[in-house]
N, C-alpha and C positions, 0 to 999 in steps of 0.2 A: 363356196367360191372355189372354182378350179384353179390349179396352179400350173406353171409351165414346167415344173419338176416335182419331185416328191417331197419338197419342203413345204412348211405351213404357209398360209396366206400372210401377207405382210402386216396386216392389222394385228394378227395374233402374235407375230414376232415382236412388234413394237410394244404391245401390251405386256408380253412376258418379260421383256428386257427393260421395260420402263424407259423407252426411247422417245420421250416427248421432245419435239423439235425445239432447239434453242435459237432464239432470234439473233443473239450475239455471234453465233456461228454461221448465220445466213442460211439456216436449214429450212427447207420445205420438202417434205417427203412425198414422192410419187408412189402411190400404193397399188395402182392398177397394173398387174403384171402383163396384161395384154399390151398396154401402152409402153411399158419398158422394153418388151420384146420388139415392138414396132420401132422404137428408137434404135435399138441394137441393130436391127436390119438395115437402118439407114447408113450404118457404117460399112456396109458391103460384106463381101465374103471374108469371114474372119478365121477360116479353118487353118490357114497357114500364117496367121498373124498374131503377134503379141499386142495386147490392148492395155493402155494406161488409163485408169479411171481415177478421178479426183473426187473426194467427198462421197463415197458410196452410201454412207448412212446405214440403214438397215439392209441394204443390198438388193434393192429392186432392179436397178439397171445391171448390177453385177450378175444377177441370176439371168437376166435377159441375154447378156453378152455370152455367158457360158452356155446357155441353152441353145444359142444360135451358132455354137461351134467354135468360139474363140480358142485358139491354141493355148494361150495363157493370158490371164488377167493380173495386172499389178494394180491393186487398189490402195490409195493413200488416204488415210482417214485420221483427222485431227481429234475427233471425239472418242475418247476411250470407252464410252458407254456402248458404242456400236461394235466393239471388237468381238464379244461373244457371239453375236448374231452372224458376223462375217466368218467367224471360225466354223460355224455350223455349215455355211455354204462351202467353205474350203474342204470340209470333211465329205460333203456330198459330191464334190468334183476333185478327186484326189490328184494332186500334182499340177492342177491347172489354175489355182488362185493363190497369189501371194498378197498378204495384207501388211502394209507398213503403217505403224502408228506415228504420226507426226504431221508437220506443216508442209504442204505441197510447195510452198514458196522457198523452203529451205532444204528440200530433199532432192538429190540427183537420182532420177529414176533409171538412168541408162545402165547402171551397174546391175540392174535386175531384169533388163529387157533384152530380147534378141530380135534384130530386124528380120522382116519388115514390121514396123510399129504403127499402130493407129491410136488415136486418143478419142475416147468417148466418155462424156461426163454430164451429169446434171450439176453444173458448177455452183458452188455456194455463191450467193449474190455478192458477198462482200469481197471476193477475190477473183471473180470470173474474168473481168476485163483485164486485170493485171496479168493473169496467167496467159490469156490470149495474146497480149502484146509480147510477152516473153517468147511464146512459141513462134510468133511471126517475125521476130527480130534476132535470130541466132547469129553468131559470128560468121558462120558459113552457110551457104545455100547450095543445094537442097537441104532441108532440115532433117532431123532424125525421124520425123513422122511423115507418113504418107497422106493421112487425112485427119481432120478434126470433126467430130460430131458432138456438138456442144449445145446445151440448153442455157438460154439467157432470158432475162426479162425481155419482153417483146420489143421494147423501145431500144434496147442495146442491139438486138438482132437486126432491127431495121437500120441502125446506124452502120452495121457491118456491110450490108448489101446495098446501101444507098447510092444513088446516082446523082450527078451534079444538078443543082437547081433547087434543092429543098433544104429544109432546116436540119434533116437527119444527116446530110452529107458533110463529112469532115475528115479529120485525120484518121479515124478508125477505119472508115471506108477505104481510104487511099492505102493504108497499111495492109489491110486484108486483101484488097483486089490487086495490088501490085505484084504479089507473089503467090496468090492462090485463086482458085475458082470458088466463089462464095455464093451460097443460095440458102434461102429458108426452105426447109423441107417438112416442117410440122408446126402447127400452132396448138397451144394447150390453154384452156381456160383456168382461172384461179381454182375452181372447184375440183380440179384434178389432183390437187395437192392437199396435204395435211401438215400444218394448218394452211388454209387458203390464203395466198398472198393477195395484196391489194391490186396487183397488176397481172396482165396476161403474160404468158411465156411463149417462147418459140425455140425450135431446134434449128441450128445453123450447121450446114455441111460446108467444110472448107477442104479443098483438095489442093495439095502443094503442086505448084508448077515446077517444071525442071529448072527454069530460070525466070527471073522477073520479066513481066510483060514488056517493059521498056528499060533500057540501060540507065542507071543513075547510081551515084554514090549514096549508100544508105544514110550516112551521117548528114550529108548535104541535104538530101531530100527531107530528112527529119527536121532539120533547122528551117527549111523553107516552109514546110507545111505547118510547123509550130507557129512561126511568125505570122503566117497568113491567117490561120484559123483562130489564134488567140485574140485577134482583133478583126473578127470576120465582118463587122459592120463597116470597116474602113475600106477604101479603095486600096488595091495592092501597091500602088506607088507610095502610099503612106505606110501601110503595115510592113512592107518589105524594105523600107529605105535604109534600115540598119545593116542590110546584107551587102550592099554595094553602093558606091557614091553616085553612080549613074544608073540607078535601078530601072528607070523608065526605058532606057535604051536596051537593057537586057530583057525586060519584059516584052518589048516590041520584037526583039530578035527571036523570042520564043513563041511568037504569034499570040501574045496575050495583051489585050488593051490595058494600059496602065490604070484606067479608071474602073476596071472590072473588080469584082469582089471574089473572095476565095471560093465561095460556094458555086460560082459560075464556071470554074476551071476544071477540066477533066484531068484524069490521071496522066495521060500522055503528055499534055502540056506542062504539068507540074514536073514530070521527069525531064522534059526538055529544058525547063528553067533551071533545074538542079544541075544538069550537065553544063549549061552555059555559065552558071555562077561558079562552078568548080574550075572552069577553064579561064574565066575572065580576070584580067589584071585589075587590081584594086587601086585605081587612081594613079 
């Protein structure tokens, strides 16, 4: 099996370092270096960019990112068993790979990165959505990252890019599409991974917009969408009644039928509703 660099094939690396994937860590290793290089290319020109990678495991995507010319890669890995394999990659790419051992939910990566910054990762299934939400909801916008190139379960990927009218459409779609351009750029079958998961996977590309598509207070928009989609079977006049004493009038002012349900309402009207609620006197 050919490799994209002078390092051994990943199956050999995994066998030598006894890196059997752990279900409790959400691990599924992608072993085809041609595929990892293809994912790295989806992140764009990396030659003048630092890249943050979460959960590199044995380093397949790490090698892809470095082979594609990433200026510097910061890889955060929770599983100490993978550190020797990642150290071999760092040795092969002197000064271009930094590996931090720890939990990505607890580490501030910015002290180790120089802008411009992109994020690319085959995210562990058990923390993927939480990390995405954190990256999409910083205190200030634009965020520290230019783009996200992330692998998820296909079902999660479809929720990120969903449009109004379907079951996949919900808070995650609104959150992603409010501040970013989101699209699915690759699909991968279970057999591409070791061990093979029970679900298909997909790579999502999110490019940060300079400013949100429509003006709205993030906290108000979050409350509105939470109330709407937590009771998505209800009409909005019922699910949102706790937000304003005359919610029907506010809905109508936003161009939303009070009898509509959350999945029928597009991002622009949710943002309009959030602005009106922020401005409306409460009784």
